[in-house]
N, C-alpha and C positions, 0 to 999 in steps of 0.2 A: 712317450717323451722323446722329443728330438734329440738325437745323439750327435756325435762329432760331425759326420758328413752332412746332416741336415742343417746344423748351425753354420758350418762352413759355407754351405750353399747360400744361405740367407745373407751371410756377411759379404760374400762375393757379389751377390745381386745388388745389395745396398751400395756397395763400393763402385761397381762398374755399370750397373743398369742391365745386367744379364737377366735372363728368364722374364723379359718384358717388365721388369721392375724399374721404377724411377730411381735413379741414383740420388744419393743424398749428400755426397761429398761436395763441399763448396757452398752448401746452402746455409743461410743464416737463420737462427731460431728467433722467431718473433715472440711467441708465448707458448705456454703449455696448459693443458687441461688435465688435472688429475681427477679421474672419475671414480676411482676406487682407492681410498687412501692407503689401505694396507698393501697395495701394489708397491708403494715406495718404501724401501728398507732404510735408506739413508740419503740425504739428511731429512729434516722435517719438511713438511709440504711448503711452508712459507719460504724457507731458505732455498729450497729446490727451485721454486718458481722465480725467485729473484735472481739467483746466480746463473741459471741456465739461459736466461734471456739475453740475446745479442751474441751468444757464442756461435761459432761457425764450425761445421763438421769438417774435420781435416782428413779423417781416415776411418775405416771400419775393419775391425779384425775379430779374432776369436781366441779365447783361452778355454780349453776343455769344452764344456757345453755352454759357456757364457759368450754372449755378444759383447764386444768392447768397442764403443763408438768414441773415437778420439775427437774431442772438441778443442777449441782454441785455448781453453784454460783447464778444463777438467775432462774426465772420462765418464761417459754414460754407459753403465754396465747393465745388461738385461739377461736374466735367466728365464727361459721360456717355460721350464718345469713341464707339467703334464700336458697343458693345452695351449700354451702361448704361441702367438704368431705375430709377425710384423707385416703390415700392409701399408704401402705408400701410394697415395692417390691425389689427383688434383680435384676430382669430382666425387660426390658421394657414391659409395659402392656397396652392393649387397654382401660382399665378403666381410665387411665389418659388422659383426653381430653382437659382440660383447666388448666394446672398447673400455679399457681401464686407464689408459693414458693416451693423450693425443698431443703430438708436437706440431705446432703450426710454424712453418717456415715463412719468411717474409714474401716469397714469391707466390704464395697461395698453396703450395704443396703441403700435404699433411702426412705425418707418420703416425699410424695407429698401432698401439700395442693391444691386440685383441686376445682375450684370455677367458674363455667360458668358465673354467673351473676355479679361477682366481688364485691359483697357486704360484703364478709367476711373480718375480720380484725385480725391482729396478733400484740401482744405486747411482748417485752422482758423486764422484770421488776425485780428489786431487791426485791420489796415488792408489793404484790397485794392489800394491804389494801385500797388504794385510789380508784383503779379501781372498787373494789367490795363494796365500802362504801355505795352505794345507794341501794344495793340489799336487799330484804326482807329475812326472815328466810327460810331455806330449809323445804319443806313440809314433808319430811321423817325424819327430826330430831326428835328423841323421846322426846327431852326436850320441844318441842312445845305441850302443853296440849290443850285439848278441851276447857277448861275455858279460857286460854290465847287467843285461836283462836276466841272465841266468843267476847272477849274484843276488839280484832283487828277489827272484823267486825262491832261491835257496835260503834267504834270510827270513822267510815267512813259513808258517806251518798251517796253511789254509787250503781248502779246496779251490781249484783253479777258477771255477765259475764265480764264487763269491769274491775271490781276490781281484779278479779282473773287473768286477763291477765297482770295486772300491776306488773312488776318485783320488784318494790320497796315495794309492799305489801307482795307478796309470790313469791319466786324465782323458775323459771323453768317451769312453766305451759304455754302452748300455746293453740291454738284453739281446737285441738283434745281432749286433756286431761281435759280441762275445761268443754266441752260439756258432755263428758262421766262421769265426776265427779258429775255434777249437776243432771244428770239423776239418778245416783245411790242414790243421796240424796233426790230425788223427789222434787227438788227446781226449780222454774222457773228462768231462767237467768235474767229476768227483776226485780226480787225481790230486794228491797233495803237492803243493808247489815245491816243497823241499825234496820231492822224489823225482822231479823233472831233470833229465840229463841235459848236458850242454847242447847236444844235438837236437833234442826235443825243444829246448828253449829257443834255439835259433829258428826252428820250424814254426814255433808259435809266434815269434815276433814277425817273421815273414808273413804268416797267415794274417795277423792283425793288420799289417800294413797293406797287404793285398786287398783285403776286404774293405778297409777304410778308403783306399784310393779308388776302388771300383765304385763304392758308394758315392763318393764325391763326384766321380765322372758321370754318374747317372742321377745327379742332383738329389741324392738321398732316397729314402724309402717312404712311400705314401701308403700307410696301412690302416689309417683310421680317418676320422672326420676332422682332424686338426691340420696336419702338415700336408701341403699341396704341391703337386708338380713333380714329385720324384718318380723314378722308374725302377729303382733297385729291388722293389718287392717282387718284380717279375723274374728275378734272377737268384732268389734264395735257394741254397742247397738244402738246408734243414729247418730254418726258422719258419714256424707255422706250416710245416709240410708233413704233419703227422699222418702216417699211413701211406704217404707217397713213396715210391722207390728211391733209394739212395742213388744219386747220379753216378756214383763210382761203382758200387757193387750190386745194387738192386734191392738190398734189404730194406724193408719198410722203416721209415723214420719213426722214432718213438719220442713221446713227450713224457718227461719226468719232472719232478719238483726238486729244485736245489736252491737253498738260501731263500726259500719262499717265493721263488720265481719259476715260472714255466720254462723248461729247458728242453731243447730239441737236439737229438743225437741220432747218428747211425750206430746201432748196437754192434755192428760188425766192424766198421772202420774205426770206431772209437772205443775199442775193447781194452785199452791199456789198463784201466782201473781194475777190471775183473782179473786181468793177468797178474797185476800186482798183488791182489788179495790171494790168488792161488799160489803165487810164489812165496 
């Protein structure tokens, strides 16, 4: 599933034309084709087709793992889920294999929501407040301080891996960036959040931001057949590096299961959980 850096990369490309993408800001919508009705979460298909027609794209942003396309009257929100992708093209392209929604602009450019597994969802909303109400703070928001983050951790009694994956706690992180962040902070993913010290909380927040910023700089990670064009997968420290030497100490990276998710750690650098048990 695309995580914060991948969605941010897509948003920037749609907004600015980066990564050889055709920008969509300023383009007027002529019509839409809804090819898989369940892709549309809200409103109903007929209303969607009527009210989106003639609207102009004013901006493209992101909230957590959601794309938020600001139109002249409403906001088009897209969650890519497991296999969604956005492709913008003037001519037919082989990249569009499973189109679920096609937006036709008046100048002939088309935006395709391509989604082989059909888990992605689209909303057309006047206000996104209700949809985003349960999301936690953005990890890159400078107003989130280390002290506040420590209070957030202390207020929960959950293992760090599961908690950081919880979008209501902190928005935008997924399996890749949680594993990499915990490694940078030298914290075991089974460590309970209320046992994290202020110093450790500061290190973890710094690790999260470092990993996300590097992911964005490298256009995200391309590790499967869905997301295209990222380079961050070539710079993983622990994620999917099972058996490879830790870049810090040389200990082989280990894969364990936490919260029903494959989790990658250095058992030497991230030994805090074991030391807490022994203590």
